[in-house]
C-alpha positions, 0 to 999 in steps of 0.5 A: 556504546550507543546504538548509533556507534554500534551500527558505526563500528561494524560498517567501519569494520567491514569497509577497513576490509574490502567492503563496499558499504552500500545504502539501506534499500527502501522498506518497499523492496523494489522488484520482488513480488515475493515479500510485503516488506525488505525483512532481510539484508539480503533482499537488495542483493538478491539478484546478485546472489541468483547470478542475474545481475553483475556488481562494481563490487564483490564484497559489501556491508549495510545497516539495512531498515527491517520489518516482519509483519506479515506474510512469512515472516510476521512477528506483530503478534509477539511483539511487546510479550518478549524481550527482543521481538521487533516489527521494525528493526536494523539487520547489519550484514557483510556480504560476498558474492562469490569472493570469500566463503565459509572461512573468512565469514566465520574469521570477520564475524569472530573478530568483530564480536571479540576484539571490535566488540569486546565480547568475552571469548569464553562465553560465546557458542556457535550453532552449526547445521547437522551436516556441515562439518566444514564449518564445523572443523572451521570453527574448532581447529581454526577459530579455537572454540571447544566442541562442547560449545558447538552445537549441531541443528536442523533445518528448522534452526541452521538452514536459512531461506529467503521465502518460500522460493530463492536463494538459500543455504546452511548456516551458523549462528554464534550465541552470547551466554549471558549467565545464568541470571538470563536463565531458566534455572533448569540443571539441562539448560544449554545453547537451543533453551527457549529462555534468554540466558543463550542469546542470538547474536549474528547469523552467517548464511553460506548461501549456495542454492537456489530452490525453485517451486517445486522444492528442487534446489540447484547450486549458485552460480558462485557461492555467496555470503549472506550475514545478519547482525541484530542493531537492537540485540548487539545495543542491549549485550553492549549496553548490558541491559536486560531487553532490547527496550531498554536501550537507547534505540527504544528506551527514550521512547518509552519514556515520552509514553510514559510523560504523556500517559502519567504511567510508570512502566514498572507499575504492571506487566500491562503497562510494560506491555503496552509501553513496548508495543507503542515503542516499536511500533511508533519506529515502524510506523515512522519508518514506513510512512517515509518509504511511501507506505501508507494506511488502506485496507490491502497489501502493504497498507492494510499490515501498516493500518494492523500495526497503527492501530495496534499500538492505539488500543494498548496506548488505551491500556495505559490511558491514552486515549486522545492521539498520542501516536504521532507524538512518540513517533517524533522521538524516533526521528531524534534518535535515528537522526544521524543515519536516516535524517530523511525522518526529520525531513519528512517529518510533517508528512509522517505525524499528519499520516499518523494523525490522521489514522488516529482520528479514523480510528477513534471512530471505528472503534467506538463504531465497533463497541456500539457494533457488539453491544447490538449484536449481543443484544440481538443474540440474547433476545434470540436466546443464544448464547455463543459469540460466533468466531466470524463476528468476533474477527469481524470485530478485530480485523476490521475494527481492531478490537483485541479479542480480550475487550469482546471475551470481556464484554461477551463474559460480563451477558454471561456469553462465550465466545466461538474461537476455533471459529475465531481462529478459523477466519484468523487462518484464512486471512494470514493466507490472504495476506500472504504475499506473491511466492514465486520471485519473478526471474529474468528471462533466460535470453537476457540472463547471460547479459545481465550476469556479465555486469552488463548495462545499456549506455544511455546517451539520451540526455545529450542527443536523439540518434547515435549508432550502436551495436545491437549486442542481444535480438529477442523474439517469443521469448528466445534469443535469435540472431535475426529477426526479418520483416514482420517479426515482432522484436526486442533488442538490447543495444550497447549504447542507446538515446531511447529512455526506457520506462522508469521514474514513472516515465513513460519509453521513448519510440522512435526507429532503428535503421541500417542498410535496408533496414527499419524497425519501428520502436513503439516501447522501450523498457528497463528490466530490474538489472538495468538492461534498456530493451527496445520492443518493436516490429521490423518493418523492412529488412532483416536485423542481425546480432552485433550488427551496427544500427543508427537508433532515432528517438521520436523527436516530438514525443519526446520533447512533449514527453520532457516538458510534461515532466519537467513541469511534474516538478514544479507541479511537486513544489507547487503543491508543498507551498500551497498545502503543506509540507506534509505533502510527497510525491507518491507516484506519477505518469509522464506521457508525451501526451499529459502528466499525472501526479500521485500526492499524499494529503488528507483532503480534496483539494479545493477550486481556489487551491487548484487556481493557486497551483495553477498560478503557481506553476504558470508564474514558474513556467513564465519566469523561464529559468534553467533547467540544471542537471548534475551528476552526484554521489547519493550521500552527498545529493542526499545530504544537498536537500534533494528530493527523494522519490518513494518507488525509486532504486538509487545507484551510487550514483545519481541526478539531481535536476534544479529549478532555480531555487524551489525544486531540488529532486533526484531524477533520472527522467529526460527534462526541458532546457528552461521552463519556459519552454512548457508554455502553458500548464493546465490541470484538468482533474482532481480526485481521491484513489486511496486513503490519503492519496490525492491525483491531479491530471494536467496538461502542458504546452499545446495541449494544455492550449487546446483544452483551454479553446474547447472549454471556451468553444463550449462556453461559447456554444452554451451561451449562444443557447440561451441568447446571452453573453458567456459571462451571464450564464451562471445566472442564467442558469441559475434562473432557469433552474429557479423556473424548472422548480417552480414548475415541478412544484406546480407538477406535484400539485396538479398529481394531487388534484388530479388523485383526488379526482380519481379517487372521488370515482373509485368509491364505487369499486370499495368491496365488503369482504369478512366485514371490511370495506376493501379497495384493491386496485392497479393506479397510474402512479409513477413515483412511490410519493405520488402512489401514497398520496393516492392512497391517503386519499382513498383511504380518507374517503373510506374513513375505515377500510383497506387500500391495496394499490398497484403500479407499473413505473419503468418496468418495475412494480410499485405496491403500497397498502394502507389500514385505517386505525380502528383495523390494524388489530385486524389487518396489518399492512406490513404482511398484505404488501409483503405477500403481495411483493413475493408474486412479482418478484420483491420484498418489502413491508412496514407499519400495521397501518401502512406499508410499500414494496416494489417488485420486478415482474409488472407482468404479475401485479394482478396476481399480486392485487388478488392474493391480498384479496385471498388473505383478507377473505382468509381471516 
C-alpha cells in the first residue's frame, strides 16, 4: 500500500462501522491554550471528552495532522537520528464518545491490523497498564493473544495524558515483532527493549479520567475511546522498509535533496542524518505555514523558525549553501496532494515564506560566525580558556548555531566550552517555551447546557428582531433564575438574531425587551461550544429564566459592520491581485466604525500599490455585484476553491460568500446585499505587525467620506496658511524647506564667528600648571558640535596646551577635552574627560588628543572642571 492508500483504508474501515469521518483540524489548536500545536488526534475532541460539548455523532475517525516540536511533547532534537521520530506526522485514530469502550476498541484494532492490513497475528504483541486486568482478559480470552505476548507496564509507558491537565486514562499498545534482523541480538531482547525489533503500531487509550492542576483525577461523564496509529509507521511496515523515512511519504523529499546537493544519502552517516532532517522539516514547515504559522521570535512562530533553521544548518552539511528548503517543500505538495490539496493551492505563499526565512538566516549565520570569532579573540586577549555557556546558548538560540560548530571553532583555538552553563540556559529556554498548562474549561454556569448538545440557533442572516425563550441567565459567573434593574447579566436564548463575535467580526449590540423589561445588550460573544451569549445590563424590569423575550439588534451598527465585512473580502482579492498569490489573510477586525486586515507579505506596501488596491476595491464596489451566500458541506466547499481562513474552526456545514467571479470565501459573518452599498473604500494606514505580516486599516461608506472631507479641509487650511492653492503646496513646502536649510547654515556660520571672538577674548584665562598651558572654562554651547568647534579654536590659539570645556544644554552636561599633539604623551584627553564626566553622573571617553562626554547633573559642572585641574596638578 502507498501511504495515501493506508490512510484511505483506515478511514473506510471505520466509516463502514458507523464512524463519522472528521476532517483533520488545524495544527494550531482552535481554543486550547495548553498546547502550542495539535499533537494528537483527540485534541479537536477534547471538550467532548470533558462532557462540555455534545456532537451529532458518538463515533469518529480521523487522520490528524500533528506536530511535536515544543512544549511537553518535543521530538525536534531526535529527528534525523532515529528511524521513527518526526516533528510532523499524521495520526490515524478512531474515537468513541461514551458509545463503545475497551472490548470493541480492542476488537476493531485487531481486526483491522490482521484482516485489513494483513499483519501476521502470531507476530503481534500487546502491552497493557499494570493493573488493567479487564484489558488483559479481553486480549487473552476474546482475541486469543497468548499470555506470554501480553506485557504489563507502569504509568510512564501505559497511562496516557494529553498534557499536565485534561482527559487521561490507561492504554494498551499493539506492537509488531519485526524479527531478529531489527533487534539488538541480546538473549533477553523482548517487548520493552530499546532496539527497533518490537515496533509500537497502535495505542488504544481508554479515556476514563480528567486530571486537574492539583493532579486529582475524577471519572469522565462517560468512559470513552481515543486511539492513535502513526500513518508513517504503518506505511513503513506495509512497504517493508527499515524506517519511516524510506516510505513513499518521505523518500521522494530526500531524493530531491540528493539532486540539489549532488550527495548520495548512502555516502555517510552525516549525509543520511542531514537528508532525514531536511525531509522531515520540509514537511513540518509546509504544513505549519499552510495553517497560518509564520517564523517569529516567540511562541509557535519561534518553533517554526527553529525547525526551518535546523533544516538549513543540516543542509550545509551536504553542501546546500544556497536556498533549497523551498524546493524540497514543493515535493511535499505533490506527495500530500490527494489528502491535502490546500498545500498546492497555497504553494506560492508557502515557498515565499520559506525563501524569506532562508535569506534572513543566511545573514544571521554569517553574523553569528563573526560574533563567535570576535568573542573568542576577546577571550584570548584576556587569557581566558573556557567559552561561557551563555555565549554558546546565545549563538545556538539566536543565530541557529549548532554547538558542534562552536566546539570545532573553540578547539582550533585550544579553548574549552562550559557545557554545564549551556545546558542550564537550554533548560530555562525549554521552560519559557512550554505552553500554558491550564485548559480553559467552560464556566460551570454554561456546562450543563453545552453538555446537552445545545447550540444557539443564529437567525440573524434573515432578521434583526425576533421573539425567543431565555434558556439561561448568568450573573457574576453563576446561573440565576432572574435578574432585576441595574444587574449585569449574560443571557442565552433558544434563537437569536445577534451575531456572536467570531471570525474577526465584533458581536452585535442592541436590546432585549418584554413587558416592562428592557436589557441593553452591549456585546455578544460565542463560546467554544457554540453558545451565543448576550452580555448586557438590565435597565428596567426583571428578566426571568424561560421567559419569552424580544431580541432586537442595533440596525445601524449591524449595517455598518456588514459593509466593512464585505469590503474585507474585496480587499483580500485586491491584495492577491496587486501583491501576488502569496498573500493570505492572517487576521482581521470588522466593526461598525472601521476594518482592519492582516495579511502575509514580506515588504512594505508602496504608495503606488496602495493606490492600485484602492482603485481595484472601489471599481468592484461600483460594479454593484450581488453578494451571494450558500450553505454547503465542508468538503464540497473546500473542493470548490473557496478560501478558508487560518484561525477559523469549521464544522460539517459551512457558509460560502461569493462576489461575482473575483472572491469566494468560507465565512459565517454578516454581509451587505450588494457591493454598491459600501459606497466608498479608503485605506487610512499600512504597517508591519510581525515579520512577514502587514496590516491595512480602512474605512467605508460615511466614515470613508468623512475622512476624505477632513483631509481635504486640512489641505485647504494648510494652503491658506501659505497663501496659495492646495495643488501648489508641495512646491511651496519645498521652497520653505530650502529657505530654512539656508538659514540654518547661516546660523552655524555666525556661531563659528562668535566662537572665534570668544576664543580671542579668553586667552587671558590660560593658566600654567606643571609646565602645561591649561584652559578650563564653562562656556555657552548648545550642541556637541558647537562645543568642539569652540575647543578647536582655543587649542589653535594656544598652539601647545590642554583645553577642557563644559556646557549645559537642555538640562544635560556637555564636556570636551582637547590636547595638542606634542602633549599627548603626558596628557590623555580621554582619561581627563572620563573623570570629569563621573562627577556629573555621566560617562564618555575618546582618543588621547580629543574626547567628549556627557552627564545628567548640571549643578555639578564646576566640580567636574575642577577635577581636571587637580589631575593636571598631580601629573
